[in-house]
FIMAR-232534 format. One record per atom (N, C-alpha, C): residue number from 1; residue in one letter; atom name; x, y, z. Coordinates in pm, 1 decimal. Layout:
FIMAR-232534
PT  num  residu  atome        c1        c2        c3
PT  NUM       A     CA         X         Y         Z
...
***
This chain:
FIMAR-232534
PT  num  residu  atome        c1        c2        c3
PT    1       X      N    4129.2   -2791.7   -3389.2
PT    1       X     CA    3985.0   -2780.2   -3390.3
PT    1       X      C    3931.0   -2755.9   -3249.3
PT    2       X      N    3988.6   -2822.7   -3146.6
PT    2       X     CA    3943.6   -2805.0   -3008.4
PT    2       X      C    3970.7   -2663.4   -2960.0
PT    3       X      N    4084.5   -2605.5   -2999.7
PT    3       X     CA    4117.9   -2468.7   -2958.5
PT    3       X      C    4016.6   -2370.5   -3016.6
PT    4       X      N    3973.9   -2393.5   -3140.1
PT    4       X     CA    3877.7   -2305.4   -3205.0
PT    4       X      C    3742.3   -2312.0   -3133.3
PT    5       X      N    3700.9   -2431.3   -3094.1
PT    5       X     CA    3574.8   -2448.5   -3022.2
PT    5       X      C    3581.3   -2380.8   -2885.0
PT    6       X      N    3692.9   -2396.2   -2816.2
PT    6       X     CA    3710.3   -2333.8   -2684.7
PT    6       X      C    3706.5   -2181.8   -2697.0
PT    7       X      N    3770.1   -2127.0   -2798.8
PT    7       X     CA    3770.0   -1982.8   -2821.7
PT    7       X      C    3628.6   -1933.2   -2849.3
PT    8       X      N    3555.7   -2006.1   -2930.3
PT    8       X     CA    3418.5   -1969.7   -2963.1
PT    8       X      C    3330.6   -1971.5   -2838.0
PT    9       X      N    3346.2   -2074.2   -2755.3
PT    9       X     CA    3267.3   -2082.8   -2633.0
PT    9       X      C    3299.6   -1967.8   -2537.9
PT   10       X      N    3427.0   -1930.8   -2529.1
PT   10       X     CA    3465.8   -1817.2   -2444.7
PT   10       X      C    3401.3   -1688.1   -2494.4
PT   11       X      N    3402.9   -1668.6   -2624.3
PT   11       X     CA    3344.3   -1547.0   -2682.0
PT   11       X      C    3193.4   -1542.1   -2655.1
PT   12       X      N    3126.7   -1656.8   -2667.2
PT   12       X     CA    2983.4   -1662.2   -2639.6
PT   12       X      C    2958.1   -1630.6   -2491.9
PT   13       X      N    3039.3   -1688.0   -2402.9
PT   13       X     CA    3023.4   -1662.7   -2259.9
PT   13       X      C    3044.1   -1514.9   -2227.5
PT   14       X      N    3147.0   -1454.0   -2285.6
PT   14       X     CA    3172.5   -1310.9   -2263.8
PT   14       X      C    3055.0   -1228.4   -2315.5
PT   15       X      N    3001.8   -1265.1   -2429.9
PT   15       X     CA    2886.5   -1193.9   -2486.0
PT   15       X      C    2764.4   -1203.7   -2396.5
PT   16       X      N    2736.5   -1322.2   -2341.6
PT   16       X     CA    2621.6   -1339.4   -2252.8
PT   16       X      C    2638.2   -1259.6   -2123.7
PT   17       X      N    2758.8   -1258.4   -2069.4
PT   17       X     CA    2783.9   -1180.1   -1948.2
PT   17       X      C    2764.2   -1031.8   -1978.1
PT   18       X      N    2810.9    -985.7   -2093.4
PT   18       X     CA    2794.9    -844.9   -2131.1
PT   18       X      C    2647.6    -807.3   -2142.0
PT   19       X      N    2569.3    -892.8   -2206.0
PT   19       X     CA    2426.5    -865.8   -2221.0
PT   19       X      C    2359.5    -861.5   -2083.6
PT   20       X      N    2396.1    -954.2   -1995.6
PT   20       X     CA    2337.6    -956.0   -1860.6
PT   20       X      C    2372.1    -828.7   -1784.5
PT   21       X      N    2495.1    -782.6   -1794.0
PT   21       X     CA    2535.6    -660.5   -1725.1
PT   21       X      C    2463.6    -538.6   -1780.4
PT   22       X      N    2447.9    -531.7   -1912.6
PT   22       X     CA    2378.2    -418.5   -1973.2
PT   22       X      C    2232.4    -415.9   -1929.4
PT   23       X      N    2167.7    -532.5   -1921.8
PT   23       X     CA    2026.8    -533.4   -1880.9
PT   23       X      C    2013.2    -492.3   -1735.2
PT   24       X      N    2110.6    -528.1   -1651.4
PT   24       X     CA    2105.7    -484.9   -1510.9
PT   24       X      C    2117.7    -333.4   -1500.3
PT   25       X      N    2208.1    -274.0   -1578.2
PT   25       X     CA    2223.8    -128.9   -1570.4
PT   25       X      C    2101.0     -58.4   -1624.2
PT   26       X      N    2035.8    -113.3   -1726.4
PT   26       X     CA    1914.7     -53.2   -1780.1
PT   26       X      C    1803.0     -59.1   -1677.0
PT   27       X      N    1791.2    -171.3   -1604.0
PT   27       X     CA    1688.4    -180.7   -1501.1
PT   27       X      C    1714.5     -78.9   -1391.9
PT   28       X      N    1839.0     -55.3   -1357.5
PT   28       X     CA    1872.6      44.6   -1257.0
PT   28       X      C    1832.2     183.3   -1301.8
PT   29       X      N    1851.8     214.8   -1431.1
PT   29       X     CA    1812.1     345.4   -1482.9
PT   29       X      C    1661.3     361.7   -1474.0
PT   30       X      N    1585.6     256.8   -1509.3
PT   30       X     CA    1439.7     265.2   -1503.3
PT   30       X      C    1393.3     284.6   -1360.2
PT   31       X      N    1452.7     209.6   -1269.1
PT   31       X     CA    1415.0     224.2   -1129.2
PT   31       X      C    1449.1     364.4   -1080.2
PT   32       X      N    1563.3     416.5   -1119.9
PT   32       X     CA    1601.8     551.3   -1082.2
PT   32       X      C    1505.6     654.2   -1136.9
PT   33       X      N    1463.1     634.6   -1259.3
PT   33       X     CA    1369.2     727.2   -1320.8
PT   33       X      C    1233.2     723.3   -1253.4
PT   34       X      N    1185.8     602.2   -1222.0
PT   34       X     CA    1055.1     592.6   -1156.1
PT   34       X      C    1062.9     649.9   -1015.3
PT   35       X      N    1177.3     634.1    -948.5
PT   35       X     CA    1194.8     694.2    -816.5
PT   35       X      C    1195.5     845.6    -823.6
PT   36       X      N    1258.9     898.8    -927.3
PT   36       X     CA    1261.7    1044.3    -945.4
PT   36       X      C    1120.8    1096.6    -971.9
PT   37       X      N    1046.7    1028.0   -1057.1
PT   37       X     CA     908.3    1069.0   -1084.7
PT   37       X      C     825.3    1064.9    -956.8
PT   38       X      N     843.4     963.0    -875.0
PT   38       X     CA     768.6     953.2    -749.3
PT   38       X      C     801.7    1070.3    -657.2
PT   39       X      N     927.8    1111.8    -652.7
PT   39       X     CA     964.9    1227.1    -569.1
PT   39       X      C     898.1    1354.6    -618.9
PT   40       X      N     894.3    1373.5    -750.1
PT   40       X     CA     829.6    1492.1    -805.9
PT   40       X      C     679.3    1488.2    -779.9
PT   41       X      N     617.1    1371.1    -794.6
PT   41       X     CA     473.5    1360.5    -769.2
PT   41       X      C     441.5    1390.3    -622.9
PT   42       X      N     528.3    1346.3    -531.5
PT   42       X     CA     507.2    1371.7    -389.2
PT   42       X      C     520.2    1520.9    -356.4
PT   43       X      N     598.6    1592.6    -435.6
PT   43       X     CA     620.1    1735.8    -411.4
PT   43       X      C     522.7    1823.7    -489.5
PT   44       X      N     432.0    1762.5    -563.7
PT   44       X     CA     338.3    1839.7    -646.4
PT   44       X      C     209.0    1867.5    -571.3
PT   45       X      N     152.2    1983.1    -602.0
PT   45       X     CA      24.3    2021.7    -543.7
PT   45       X      C     -92.0    1964.9    -623.5
PT   46       X      N    -209.7    2014.4    -592.3
PT   46       X     CA    -331.1    1972.8    -662.1
PT   46       X      C    -328.7    2022.5    -807.4
PT   47       X      N    -392.3    1948.1    -898.3
PT   47       X     CA    -395.2    1990.4   -1038.6
PT   47       X      C    -460.8    2127.0   -1057.4
PT   48       X      N    -407.5    2202.6   -1153.0
PT   48       X     CA    -464.4    2331.9   -1191.9
PT   48       X      C    -499.7    2324.5   -1340.2
PT   49       X      N    -578.8    2418.9   -1386.8
PT   49       X     CA    -622.7    2416.4   -1527.0
PT   49       X      C    -522.0    2479.0   -1621.9
PT   50       X      N    -444.8    2576.5   -1570.4
PT   50       X     CA    -349.6    2646.6   -1657.2
PT   50       X      C    -247.2    2720.4   -1571.8
PT   51       X      N    -142.4    2769.8   -1637.6
PT   51       X     CA     -43.1    2855.0   -1571.6
PT   51       X      C       6.8    2957.5   -1671.7
PT   52       X      N      57.5    3068.6   -1618.7
PT   52       X     CA     113.5    3173.3   -1704.9
PT   52       X      C     253.1    3133.4   -1748.0
PT   53       X      N     281.8    3160.6   -1873.6
PT   53       X     CA     407.0    3117.7   -1932.6
PT   53       X      C     462.5    3229.4   -2019.2
PT   54       X      N     575.3    3284.3   -1978.8
PT   54       X     CA     643.1    3384.1   -2061.3
PT   54       X      C     764.5    3323.3   -2130.0
PT   55       X      N     838.6    3242.3   -2054.9
PT   55       X     CA     953.2    3173.0   -2114.2
PT   55       X      C     981.2    3046.0   -2035.0
PT   56       X      N    1052.4    2956.7   -2096.9
PT   56       X     CA    1088.7    2830.4   -2034.0
PT   56       X      C    1228.1    2845.7   -1975.4
PT   57       X      N    1236.8    2843.6   -1843.9
PT   57       X     CA    1364.2    2862.0   -1774.9
PT   57       X      C    1446.4    2732.8   -1779.0
PT   58       X      N    1380.4    2618.7   -1751.4
PT   58       X     CA    1448.1    2489.4   -1750.6
PT   58       X      C    1343.8    2379.5   -1759.5
PT   59       X      N    1388.6    2256.8   -1784.1
PT   59       X     CA    1296.8    2143.9   -1786.6
PT   59       X      C    1373.5    2016.0   -1761.9
PT   60       X      N    1300.5    1911.8   -1720.8
PT   60       X     CA    1361.7    1782.2   -1694.2
PT   60       X      C    1262.8    1671.8   -1729.3
PT   61       X      N    1301.5    1578.8   -1819.0
PT   61       X     CA    1213.2    1466.0   -1847.6
PT   61       X      C    1211.9    1369.4   -1729.5
PT   62       X      N    1095.0    1318.1   -1695.0
PT   62       X     CA    1083.2    1224.6   -1583.4
PT   62       X      C    1039.9    1085.8   -1628.6
PT   63       X      N     971.8    1079.2   -1741.5
PT   63       X     CA     929.8     951.7   -1801.2
PT   63       X      C     881.5     982.7   -1942.2
PT   64       X      N     826.7     881.0   -2010.3
PT   64       X     CA     769.5     904.8   -2143.3
PT   64       X      C     636.0     976.7   -2135.7
PT   65       X      N     587.2    1000.0   -2012.6
PT   65       X     CA     459.2    1066.8   -1997.1
PT   65       X      C     458.9    1178.8   -1895.3
PT   66       X      N     578.0    1219.4   -1847.9
PT   66       X     CA     582.2    1325.7   -1746.8
PT   66       X      C     711.5    1405.2   -1758.5
PT   67       X      N     701.9    1534.3   -1725.2
PT   67       X     CA     819.5    1619.9   -1722.5
PT   67       X      C     796.2    1732.3   -1623.7
PT   68       X      N     904.6    1786.3   -1574.5
PT   68       X     CA     898.6    1903.3   -1488.3
PT   68       X      C     950.9    2020.5   -1568.9
PT   69       X      N     883.0    2133.4   -1558.2
PT   69       X     CA     930.7    2254.0   -1625.3
PT   69       X      C     939.9    2366.4   -1522.6
PT   70       X      N    1037.5    2452.3   -1541.9
PT   70       X     CA    1053.9    2571.3   -1459.0
PT   70       X      C    1026.0    2691.2   -1547.9
PT   71       X      N     932.1    2774.9   -1505.8
PT   71       X     CA     902.0    2896.7   -1580.3
PT   71       X      C     978.5    3015.3   -1522.0
PT   72       X      N    1027.1    2997.9   -1400.3
PT   72       X     CA    1113.8    3093.3   -1330.0
PT   72       X      C    1203.7    3011.2   -1239.8
PT   73       X      N    1309.8    3069.8   -1188.1
PT   73       X     CA    1397.7    2990.4   -1100.5
PT   73       X      C    1325.4    2928.6    -980.4
PT   74       X      N    1220.6    2993.7    -931.0
PT   74       X     CA    1149.1    2942.6    -813.5
PT   74       X      C    1004.1    2906.7    -843.6
PT   75       X      N     973.8    2878.3    -970.2
PT   75       X     CA     837.8    2839.7   -1008.6
PT   75       X      C     846.7    2722.7   -1106.4
PT   76       X      N     790.4    2608.4   -1064.4
PT   76       X     CA     799.8    2487.9   -1147.3
PT   76       X      C     666.1    2415.6   -1150.7
PT   77       X      N     650.2    2333.2   -1253.0
PT   77       X     CA     524.9    2262.2   -1276.7
PT   77       X      C     555.0    2118.4   -1316.5
PT   78       X      N     471.5    2026.1   -1270.9
PT   78       X     CA     478.0    1887.2   -1313.4
PT   78       X      C     369.5    1867.4   -1418.0
PT   79       X      N     410.4    1831.0   -1538.3
PT   79       X     CA     315.2    1808.4   -1646.7
PT   79       X      C     309.3    1660.2   -1678.9
PT   80       X      N     189.7    1607.4   -1695.0
PT   80       X     CA     174.9    1474.4   -1752.4
PT   80       X      C     119.2    1494.0   -1892.0
PT   81       X      N     167.5    1412.0   -1984.0
PT   81       X     CA     129.8    1425.8   -2124.9
PT   81       X      C      84.0    1290.4   -2178.1
PT   82       X      N      20.0    1294.0   -2293.8
PT   82       X     CA     -23.0    1169.7   -2356.4
PT   82       X      C      99.7    1082.0   -2379.9
PT   83       X      N      80.5     952.7   -2359.2
PT   83       X     CA     191.4     858.5   -2374.3
PT   83       X      C     173.2     777.2   -2499.4
PT   84       X      N     275.7     724.9   -2556.7
PT   84       X     CA     414.7     753.2   -2520.6
PT   84       X      C     464.4     878.8   -2591.1
PT   85       X      N     538.5     956.1   -2519.7
PT   85       X     CA     603.0    1075.2   -2575.1
PT   85       X      C     753.5    1047.3   -2572.1
PT   86       X      N     795.0     954.4   -2659.5
PT   86       X     CA     930.7     900.5   -2657.3
PT   86       X      C    1039.4    1006.8   -2670.9
PT   87       X      N    1013.5    1109.3   -2749.9
PT   87       X     CA    1118.2    1207.9   -2777.1
PT   87       X      C    1157.6    1288.9   -2653.8
PT   88       X      N    1075.8    1288.2   -2548.9
PT   88       X     CA    1109.2    1363.6   -2427.6
PT   88       X      C    1245.5    1324.7   -2372.1
PT   89       X      N    1277.4    1197.4   -2379.2
PT   89       X     CA    1402.8    1149.2   -2321.1
PT   89       X      C    1524.9    1181.9   -2405.9
PT   90       X      N    1505.8    1223.7   -2530.0
PT   90       X     CA    1619.1    1236.9   -2620.6
PT   90       X      C    1645.5    1377.4   -2672.6
PT   91       X      N    1544.4    1462.5   -2671.8
PT   91       X     CA    1563.3    1596.4   -2728.3
PT   91       X      C    1639.2    1686.2   -2631.3
PT   92       X      N    1705.2    1785.9   -2686.2
PT   92       X     CA    1780.5    1879.5   -2603.0
PT   92       X      C    1698.1    2001.5   -2564.7
PT   93       X      N    1589.7    2023.8   -2635.8
PT   93       X     CA    1502.0    2135.3   -2601.5
PT   93       X      C    1358.5    2096.4   -2634.7
PT   94       X      N    1266.4    2163.4   -2567.9
PT   94       X     CA    1124.0    2140.8   -2592.2
PT   94       X      C    1056.2    2274.5   -2614.4
PT   95       X      N     933.5    2269.2   -2656.9
PT   95       X     CA     852.0    2389.1   -2669.8
PT   95       X      C     715.2    2363.1   -2610.3
PT   96       X      N     642.0    2468.3   -2586.9
PT   96       X     CA     504.9    2457.6   -2538.7
PT   96       X      C     415.4    2535.1   -2633.8
PT   97       X      N     307.6    2471.6   -2679.2
PT   97       X     CA     210.1    2544.5   -2761.5
PT   97       X      C     107.8    2603.2   -2667.2
PT   98       X      N      88.2    2731.5   -2675.2
PT   98       X     CA      -8.1    2797.6   -2588.5
PT   98       X      C    -116.9    2857.9   -2674.7
PT   99       X      N    -234.0    2794.4   -2675.0
PT   99       X     CA    -346.3    2840.3   -2756.5
PT   99       X      C    -390.5    2979.8   -2712.7
PT  100       X      N    -389.4    3004.3   -2582.5
PT  100       X     CA    -435.2    3132.5   -2529.7
PT  100       X      C    -318.1    3224.8   -2495.3
PT  101       X      N    -226.0    3243.2   -2584.8
PT  101       X     CA    -114.4    3334.1   -2563.4
PT  101       X      C     -17.5    3286.2   -2458.1
PT  102       X      N     -17.1    3351.4   -2340.6
PT  102       X     CA      76.6    3317.2   -2233.7
PT  102       X      C      18.5    3220.1   -2132.0
PT  103       X      N    -101.0    3169.0   -2156.7
PT  103       X     CA    -163.5    3072.3   -2066.8
PT  103       X      C    -148.2    2932.8   -2124.9
PT  104       X      N     -78.1    2844.8   -2054.0
PT  104       X     CA     -65.4    2706.3   -2097.2
PT  104       X      C    -165.1    2625.2   -2017.0
PT  105       X      N    -246.2    2545.5   -2088.2
PT  105       X     CA    -349.2    2465.8   -2023.2
PT  105       X      C    -354.1    2324.7   -2077.2
PT  106       X      N    -457.8    2253.6   -2036.3
PT  106       X     CA    -469.3    2113.6   -2075.1
PT  106       X      C    -513.8    2094.1   -2220.9
PT  107       X      N    -536.2    2201.0   -2291.5
PT  107       X     CA    -564.8    2190.4   -2435.1
PT  107       X      C    -437.8    2213.6   -2517.9
PT  108       X      N    -326.7    2236.8   -2450.8
PT  108       X     CA    -201.2    2267.6   -2518.4
PT  108       X      C    -110.6    2144.5   -2527.1
PT  109       X      N       3.7    2164.0   -2591.9
PT  109       X     CA      94.4    2053.1   -2620.5
PT  109       X      C     236.6    2085.0   -2577.7
PT  110       X      N     308.7    1978.3   -2542.1
PT  110       X     CA     454.2    1985.0   -2528.5
PT  110       X      C     509.4    1941.0   -2663.3
PT  111       X      N     597.8    2020.8   -2719.0
PT  111       X     CA     658.4    1990.2   -2847.7
PT  111       X      C     797.8    1934.5   -2821.5
PT  112       X      N     815.4    1805.2   -2849.6
PT  112       X     CA     942.7    1736.9   -2824.1
PT  112       X      C     986.1    1668.0   -2952.5
PT  113       X      N    1088.3    1721.7   -3015.2
PT  113       X     CA    1131.2    1664.7   -3143.2
PT  113       X      C    1019.7    1675.6   -3245.2
PT  114       X      N     982.1    1562.7   -3303.6
PT  114       X     CA     874.3    1560.8   -3403.0
PT  114       X      C     739.6    1529.1   -3340.8
PT  115       X      N     736.3    1512.8   -3208.3
PT  115       X     CA     611.7    1477.0   -3141.0
PT  115       X      C     542.2    1597.7   -3079.7
PT  116       X      N     410.1    1592.2   -3084.1
PT  116       X     CA     324.5    1687.2   -3012.1
PT  116       X      C     252.0    1604.3   -2908.4
PT  117       X      N     283.7    1626.2   -2782.5
PT  117       X     CA     227.5    1546.5   -2673.9
PT  117       X      C     130.7    1634.0   -2594.7
PT  118       X      N       3.5    1599.1   -2599.5
PT  118       X     CA     -99.7    1681.1   -2534.3
PT  118       X      C     -83.6    1678.9   -2383.3
PT  119       X      N     -96.1    1794.8   -2321.5
PT  119       X     CA     -86.7    1806.6   -2176.7
PT  119       X      C    -216.8    1754.3   -2115.3
PT  120       X      N    -202.8    1660.8   -2021.6
PT  120       X     CA    -318.7    1601.7   -1955.0
PT  120       X      C    -342.8    1668.0   -1819.9
PT  121       X      N    -236.8    1678.8   -1738.8
PT  121       X     CA    -251.3    1743.9   -1608.4
PT  121       X      C    -135.2    1839.9   -1584.4
PT  122       X      N    -164.2    1941.4   -1504.4
PT  122       X     CA     -66.5    2043.3   -1463.6
PT  122       X      C     -73.9    2051.9   -1312.0
PT  123       X      N      39.7    2032.4   -1247.0
PT  123       X     CA      44.3    2042.3   -1100.2
PT  123       X      C     160.5    2131.5   -1059.9
PT  124       X      N     136.2    2229.3    -972.3
PT  124       X     CA     247.9    2313.4    -926.9
PT  124       X      C     342.2    2230.3    -840.1
PT  125       X      N     471.4    2255.5    -854.1
PT  125       X     CA     571.0    2185.9    -772.6
PT  125       X      C     609.5    2272.4    -653.1
PT  126       X      N     608.4    2213.0    -535.7
PT  126       X     CA     655.2    2279.0    -414.6
PT  126       X      C     805.2    2251.0    -406.5
PT  127       X      N     884.7    2348.5    -445.9
PT  127       X     CA    1028.0    2326.7    -460.4
PT  127       X      C    1097.5    2297.4    -328.4
PT  128       X      N    1045.3    2349.2    -218.2
PT  128       X     CA    1105.3    2318.1     -88.4
PT  128       X      C    1087.4    2169.7     -55.1
PT  129       X      N     970.7    2112.0     -84.5
PT  129       X     CA     947.7    1969.0     -63.7
PT  129       X      C    1037.1    1886.1    -155.3
PT  130       X      N    1052.0    1931.3    -279.6
PT  130       X     CA    1136.2    1859.6    -375.0
PT  130       X      C    1282.0    1860.5    -328.9
PT  131       X      N    1329.0    1974.4    -284.1
PT  131       X     CA    1467.4    1987.1    -234.8
PT  131       X      C    1489.0    1896.0    -114.1
PT  132       X      N    1392.2    1892.3     -25.7
PT  132       X     CA    1400.3    1808.7      94.1
PT  132       X      C    1405.0    1660.0      57.0
PT  133       X      N    1322.5    1618.1     -38.7
PT  133       X     CA    1322.2    1477.0     -78.5
PT  133       X      C    1452.1    1439.4    -149.2
PT  134       X      N    1511.2    1532.0    -224.1
PT  134       X     CA    1640.8    1504.9    -287.5
PT  134       X      C    1748.5    1483.4    -182.7
PT  135       X      N    1747.0    1566.0     -78.6
PT  135       X     CA    1846.1    1552.1      27.6
PT  135       X      C    1829.4    1419.4      99.9
PT  136       X      N    1707.4    1379.7     127.4
PT  136       X     CA    1682.5    1251.5     194.3
PT  136       X      C    1729.7    1135.7     107.5
PT  137       X      N    1700.2    1140.8     -22.4
PT  137       X     CA    1739.7    1030.5    -109.9
PT  137       X      C    1890.9    1024.3    -126.5
PT  138       X      N    1960.0    1138.0    -121.7
PT  138       X     CA    2106.2    1133.2    -135.6
PT  138       X      C    2170.6    1073.2     -11.1
PT  139       X      N    2105.9    1089.2     106.2
PT  139       X     CA    2157.8    1025.8     227.6
PT  139       X      C    2132.2     876.5     226.8
PT  140       X      N    2022.6     833.3     164.3
PT  140       X     CA    1987.1     691.8     162.6
PT  140       X      C    2056.9     614.9      52.0
PT  141       X      N    2103.4     683.7     -51.0
PT  141       X     CA    2165.7     617.5    -165.6
PT  141       X      C    2310.1     579.5    -131.9
PT  142       X      N    2349.8     454.0    -161.6
PT  142       X     CA    2486.4     414.1    -131.8
PT  142       X      C    2589.0     487.3    -216.0
PT  143       X      N    2549.4     538.5    -331.1
PT  143       X     CA    2644.7     609.2    -416.2
PT  143       X      C    2653.6     756.9    -381.3
PT  144       X      N    2566.8     803.7    -291.2
PT  144       X     CA    2570.7     942.9    -249.4
PT  144       X      C    2489.4    1035.1    -335.8
PT  145       X      N    2417.3     984.2    -433.7
PT  145       X     CA    2333.2    1068.4    -520.2
PT  145       X      C    2241.3     983.4    -601.0
PT  146       X      N    2161.2    1049.3    -684.6
PT  146       X     CA    2068.1     976.8    -769.2
PT  146       X      C    2102.2     994.6    -912.8
***
């Protein structure tokens, strides 16, 4: 009976340690994500009302309420959308609804999975500033990257 109790206590202890480790890694991911969003916000210009959109070259989710999109290799935008837009973090592709044809504005939506997330702000990204901040953060990070 004592051996069974000792085994049970060990299993409970291992389970608690596992849960603690998982929560630490999740907090690190959140901090990393908020740091990435801060870098993008620092590299963004003043808000604009709309931008021309022919195709989506690339995109990156930054939070449940923000994403960066590239319309060309050297043209990118920081979009904030109504929150929460949970599907941004999980979908493999997104779409943009453009009411005025090739002009995407604050009356349009980011389509992520089953969600339609209204665009609140549009800010052009200065890619040279973004590249510079990535290089600085990779030098400061003990793991060598973000």
